[in-house]
VOBA-1610 file (N, C-alpha, C; in pm, whole numbers, padded with zeros to 5 digits, always signed):
BEGIN
Unk+05741-03159+00805Unk+05613-03143+00875Unk+05562-03277+00900Unk+05494-03286+01012Unk+05432-03417+01049Unk+05286-03414+01011Unk+05234-03536+01010Unk+05095-03552+00969Unk+05000-03499+01082Unk+05051-03482+01200Unk+04967-03434+01314Unk+04921-03297+01289Unk+04996-03209+01219Unk+04955-03073+01197Unk+04843-03061+01091Unk+04818-03169+01017Unk+04715-03169+00918Unk+04603-03256+00959Unk+04564-03247+01083Unk+04453-03329+01138Unk+04324-03301+01060Unk+04254-03398+01026Unk+04130-03380+00946Unk+04011-03378+01037Unk+03914-03289+00996Unk+03790-03280+01070Unk+03691-03379+01004Unk+03619-03455+01079Unk+03529-03550+01023Unk+03426-03481+00936Unk+03389-03537+00822Unk+03298-03478+00729Unk+03166-03555+00734Unk+03056-03479+00748Unk+02920-03543+00763Unk+02840-03539+00631Unk+02904-03517+00522Unk+02834-03518+00393Unk+02745-03396+00374Unk+02768-03284+00447Unk+02692-03160+00425Unk+02555-03162+00488Unk+02512-03259+00561Unk+02380-03262+00622Unk+02390-03209+00767Unk+02280-03157+00811Unk+02272-03111+00950Unk+02238-03231+01039Unk+02284-03218+01164Unk+02246-03329+01260Unk+02093-03331+01277Unk+02041-03450+01297Unk+01897-03469+01304Unk+01838-03383+01423Unk+01902-03370+01530Unk+01856-03294+01648Unk+01834-03141+01608Unk+01922-03083+01527Unk+01912-02943+01484Unk+01787-02926+01399Unk+01764-03025+01310Unk+01648-03011+01220Unk+01514-03028+01295Unk+01510-03116+01397Unk+01391-03136+01479Unk+01371-03012+01565Unk+01474-02954+01620Unk+01462-02833+01702Unk+01408-02714+01620Unk+01461-02697+01500Unk+01411-02595+01407Unk+01265-02610+01373Unk+01229-02738+01348Unk+01085-02762+01315Unk+00997-02731+01435Unk+01041-02772+01554Unk+00959-02743+01671Unk+00944-02593+01699Unk+01053-02518+01672Unk+01053-02375+01690Unk+00954-02306+01591Unk+00957-02354+01470Unk+00864-02301+01370Unk+00718-02333+01408Unk+00697-02455+01447Unk+00561-02496+01486Unk+00511-02415+01609Unk+00601-02385+01700Unk+00568-02308+01820Unk+00530-02165+01781Unk+00609-02112+01696Unk+00589-01970+01650Unk+00449-01960+01578Unk+00426-02056+01492Unk+00295-02054+01420Unk+00175-02074+01517Unk+00189-02166+01611Unk+00090-02190+01714Unk+00066-02067+01796Unk+00172-02000+01840Unk+00156-01878+01923Unk+00090-01770+01842Unk+00119-01752+01719Unk+00056-01654+01636Unk-00092-01683+01617Unk-00126-01802+01587Unk-00267-01840+01574Unk-00344-01826+01707Unk-00285-01859+01819Unk-00348-01840+01945Unk-00378-01692+01969Unk-00276-01609+01944Unk-00292-01467+01963Unk-00398-01408+01871Unk-00405-01453+01751Unk-00508-01408+01656Unk-00649-01448+01701Unk-00666-01573+01743Unk-00794-01626+01776Unk-00842-01570+01912Unk-00750-01558+02007Unk-00789-01514+02145Unk-00790-01361+02162Unk-00728-01289+02068Unk-00717-01145+02077Unk-00625-01095+02188Unk-00550-01192+02249Unk-00456-01151+02352Unk-00338-01078+02290Unk-00306-00963+02340Unk-00195-00890+02292Unk-00225-00804+02168Unk-00349-00808+02123Unk-00387-00733+02006Unk-00400-00585+02030Unk-00358-00505+01944Unk-00374-00360+01951Unk-00496-00320+01863Unk-00584-00241+01914Unk-00700-00197+01834Unk-00701-00047+01824Unk-00737-00001+01705Unk-00751+00143+01690Unk-00882+00190+01761Unk-00874+00300+01825Unk-00996+00350+01894Unk-01103+00387+01789Unk-01227+00385+01830Unk-01337+00407+01740Unk-01350+00560+01740Unk-01301+00623+01636Unk-01308+00771+01626Unk-01398+00808+01509Unk-01455+00926+01532Unk-01545+00983+01429Unk-01497+01124+01395Unk-01536+01171+01283Unk-01502+01307+01241Unk-01580+01405+01335Unk-01505+01503+01390Unk-01560+01600+01483Unk-01587+01730+01400Unk-01488+01771+01328Unk-01505+01887+01240Unk-01444+01862+01106Unk-01505+01911+00998Unk-01452+01881+00864Unk-01458+02014+00784Unk-01345+02046+00717Unk-01338+02159+00627Unk-01297+02110+00488Unk-01364+02161+00387Unk-01320+02141+00251Unk-01242+02262+00209Unk-01117+02246+00168Unk-01027+02355+00141Unk-00971+02357+00006Unk-00945+02478-00045Unk-00869+02498-00169Unk-00747+02582-00134Unk-00640+02555-00202Unk-00515+02630-00178Unk-00482+02696-00317Unk-00461+02827-00310Unk-00430+02908-00429Unk-00295+02972-00414Unk-00212+02964-00516Unk-00087+03040-00519Unk-00107+03178-00565Unk-00044+03275-00496Unk-00048+03415-00541Unk+00081+03445-00611Unk+00075+03552-00690Unk+00198+03591-00767Unk+00308+03637-00675Unk+00281+03682-00557Unk+00386+03726-00461Unk+00444+03615-00384Unk+00404+03488-00413Unk+00460+03370-00343Unk+00375+03324-00225Unk+00272+03399-00188Unk+00187+03356-00076Unk+00090+03251-00123Unk+00039+03174-00028Unk-00061+03070-00060Unk-00190+03110+00020Unk-00300+03121-00054Unk-00430+03157+00008Unk-00503+03032+00031Unk-00552+03012+00152Unk-00631+02898+00195Unk-00779+02943+00191Unk-00862+02878+00116Unk-01004+02918+00110Unk-01096+02800+00144Unk-01205+02835+00200Unk-01311+02731+00223Unk-01372+02698+00088Unk-01368+02573+00051Unk-01421+02533-00083Unk-01566+02552-00094Unk-01644+02555+00016Unk-01787+02571+00012Unk-01835+02707-00031Unk-01772+02811+00031Unk-01816+02948+00003Unk-01709+03040-00047Unk-01586+02989-00061Unk-01477+03072-00115Unk-01418+03171-00013Unk-01462+03164+00113Unk-01412+03255+00214Unk-01264+03232+00232Unk-01184+03341+00244Unk-01042+03332+00270Unk-01024+03304+00419Unk-00962+03191+00447Unk-00937+03151+00587Unk-00803+03196+00637Unk-00704+03186+00549Unk-00568+03208+00598Unk-00478+03241+00481Unk-00371+03318+00500Unk-00273+03343+00398Unk-00139+03301+00452Unk-00079+03210+00381Unk+00059+03166+00419Unk+00152+03256+00343Unk+00213+03351+00415Unk+00302+03450+00354Unk+00431+03383+00311Unk+00496+03443+00211Unk+00623+03392+00163Unk+00726+03373+00275Unk+00795+03270+00284Unk+00901+03253+00381Unk+00850+03194+00515Unk+00719+03178+00536Unk+00667+03123+00659Unk+00576+03008+00624Unk+00532+02937+00725Unk+00433+02830+00705Unk+00493+02714+00625Unk+00613+02678+00658Unk+00688+02578+00580Unk+00617+02444+00578Unk+00555+02402+00685Unk+00490+02271+00688Unk+00369+02271+00598Unk+00285+02374+00605Unk+00171+02384+00518Unk+00221+02390+00368Unk+00321+02464+00343Unk+00369+02474+00198Unk+00421+02337+00154Unk+00503+02275+00232Unk+00563+02145+00192Unk+00459+02038+00175Unk+00363+02036+00263Unk+00254+01936+00255Unk+00172+01955+00127Unk+00132+02079+00103Unk+00051+02109-00009Unk+00128+02094-00141Unk+00256+02127-00138Unk+00338+02110-00260Unk+00350+01961-00294Unk+00365+01877-00195Unk+00370+01732-00221Unk+00242+01678-00276Unk+00126+01726-00217Unk-00004+01681-00265Unk-00031+01732-00412Unk+00008+01859-00435Unk-00009+01915-00567Unk+00079+01838-00671Unk+00199+01803-00632Unk+00285+01727-00720Unk+00225+01596-00755Unk+00164+01526-00660Unk+00097+01400-00687Unk-00017+01420-00784Unk-00099+01521-00766Unk-00211+01548-00852Unk-00156+01577-00998Unk-00050+01652-01000Unk+00010+01690-01134Unk+00060+01560-01203Unk+00128+01475-01131Unk+00178+01344-01183Unk+00067+01259-01237Unk-00051+01261-01164Unk-00160+01179-01213Unk-00257+01254-01307Unk-00213+01376-01347Unk-00288+01459-01438Unk-00429+01492-01384Unk-00434+01532-01254Unk-00559+01566-01190Unk-00557+01715-01166Unk-00666+01783-01197Unk-00674+01928-01176Unk-00702+01963-01030Unk-00723+02093-01007Unk-00742+02146-00871Unk-00893+02154-00835Unk-00982+02100-00917Unk-01123+02117-00890Unk-01170+02048-00765Unk-01111+01933-00728Unk-01155+01862-00607Unk-01088+01923-00486Unk-01161+01963-00387Unk-01102+02026-00269Unk-01032+01923-00181Unk-00948+01970-00087Unk-00882+01881+00009Unk-00975+01884+00131Unk-00975+01774+00208Unk-01059+01760+00322Unk-00973+01759+00446Unk-00989+01854+00534Unk-00922+01864+00662Unk-01022+01815+00769Unk-00978+01715+00852Unk-01067+01659+00946Unk-01004+01661+01085Unk-01074+01709+01182Unk-01040+01692+01322Unk-01126+01578+01377Unk-01059+01477+01429Unk-01127+01358+01476Unk-01160+01366+01624Unk-01251+01288+01676Unk-01299+01295+01814Unk-01178+01260+01913Unk-01076+01193+01866Unk-00959+01171+01955Unk-00860+01286+01950Unk-00896+01396+01885Unk-00807+01512+01878Unk-00713+01520+01767Unk-00698+01407+01693Unk-00600+01406+01580Unk-00658+01482+01461Unk-00565+01521+01367Unk-00602+01601+01251Unk-00547+01524+01129Unk-00629+01514+01023Unk-00577+01454+00897Unk-00617+01543+00783Unk-00541+01523+00672Unk-00568+01595+00551Unk-00585+01491+00440Unk-00695+01493+00370Unk-00724+01394+00271Unk-00738+01462+00130Unk-00683+01396+00030Unk-00702+01436-00109Unk-00786+01329-00170Unk-00913+01354-00183Unk-01008+01255-00241Unk-00977+01229-00388Unk-00914+01326-00455Unk-00881+01310-00597Unk-00777+01203-00618Unk-00685+01187-00527Unk-00576+01090-00540Unk-00595+00973-00441Unk-00679+00992-00340Unk-00701+00884-00236Unk-00598+00891-00128Unk-00514+00992-00126Unk-00408+01003-00023Unk-00462+01071+00098Unk-00428+01021+00219Unk-00459+01078+00346Unk-00333+01089+00429Unk-00319+01201+00489Unk-00200+01219+00576Unk-00247+01250+00718Unk-00200+01173+00815Unk-00226+01194+00955Unk-00122+01303+00997Unk-00167+01421+01015Unk-00083+01538+01038Unk-00012+01530+01171Unk-00072+01460+01268Unk-00015+01444+01401Unk+00116+01363+01398Unk+00131+01286+01290Unk+00251+01208+01278Unk+00377+01295+01264Unk+00358+01420+01225Unk+00466+01515+01210Unk+00490+01605+01332Unk+00422+01574+01441Unk+00443+01646+01564Unk+00329+01745+01589Unk+00308+01784+01717Unk+00199+01873+01748Unk+00203+02015+01689Unk+00323+02065+01672Unk+00335+02199+01614Unk+00298+02200+01464Unk+00335+02101+01392Unk+00299+02088+01252Unk+00151+02062+01238Unk+00095+01975+01323Unk-00050+01945+01313Unk-00128+02070+01346Unk-00085+02149+01438Unk-00149+02273+01478Unk-00147+02374+01366Unk-00053+02376+01278Unk-00049+02469+01165Unk-00174+02449+01080Unk-00220+02324+01064Unk-00344+02300+00989Unk-00470+02310+01077Unk-00458+02265+01206Unk-00573+02268+01296Unk-00623+02410+01319Unk-00534+02508+01317Unk-00583+02641+01338Unk-00678+02690+01229Unk-00680+02624+01117Unk-00775+02663+01009Unk-00919+02647+01056Unk-00944+02553+01149Unk-01079+02543+01203Unk-01123+02669+01275Unk-01030+02727+01356Unk-01064+02854+01426Unk-01078+02965+01323Unk-00991+02965+01220Unk-01001+03067+01114Unk-01132+03058+01042Unk-01185+02938+01022Unk-01320+02919+00954Unk-01427+02981+01047Unk-01419+02959+01174Unk-01517+03019+01267Unk-01511+03171+01266Unk-01392+03228+01268Unk-01374+03371+01260Unk-01427+03432+01128Unk-01402+03364+01018Unk-01452+03408+00889Unk-01604+03402+00886Unk-01663+03297+00944Unk-01808+03285+00949Unk-01869+03403+01025Unk-01806+03435+01136Unk-01862+03549+01221Unk-01851+03679+01149Unk-01743+03701+01073Unk-01726+03826+00999Unk-01825+03831+00884Unk-01857+03718+00820Unk-01948+03719+00709Unk-02091+03747+00758Unk-02118+03707+00885Unk-02255+03723+00939Unk-02278+03872+00976Unk-02177+03949+00997Unk-02193+04090+01033Unk-02254+04172+00923
//
């Protein structure tokens, strides 16, 4: 074998060329400057709309022996809806998760859940006992509507109680 096949690559002692270091520093400085400019000038910023609570319900969820879940207005105990066994999967799963969190934190069922319809049309469910809030619209319109219909059920229950 000849020495030509073992040509050696020049070794720079493990350091990067000065031009690469300067370019990296300039890129970092540019990124920081652009971020600060955007923050100060508000250009490109996304803002949440100013929304307010439009309708609010305080709710309690009770399990029945037959597997159904009864939804009650926490203020007057009126039955708003019954989630029959085998249906209402989103309501069941959501409430099961929230109940599991209460159980894990050793919190009882005395504090009601707060269902809110906001002025932008979105619906959220809050557990003040744990501080957890779920934006129900994040799970799609059909799932959000499963909870949103409780507002109509409250109005129906109020009319029947007035009779």
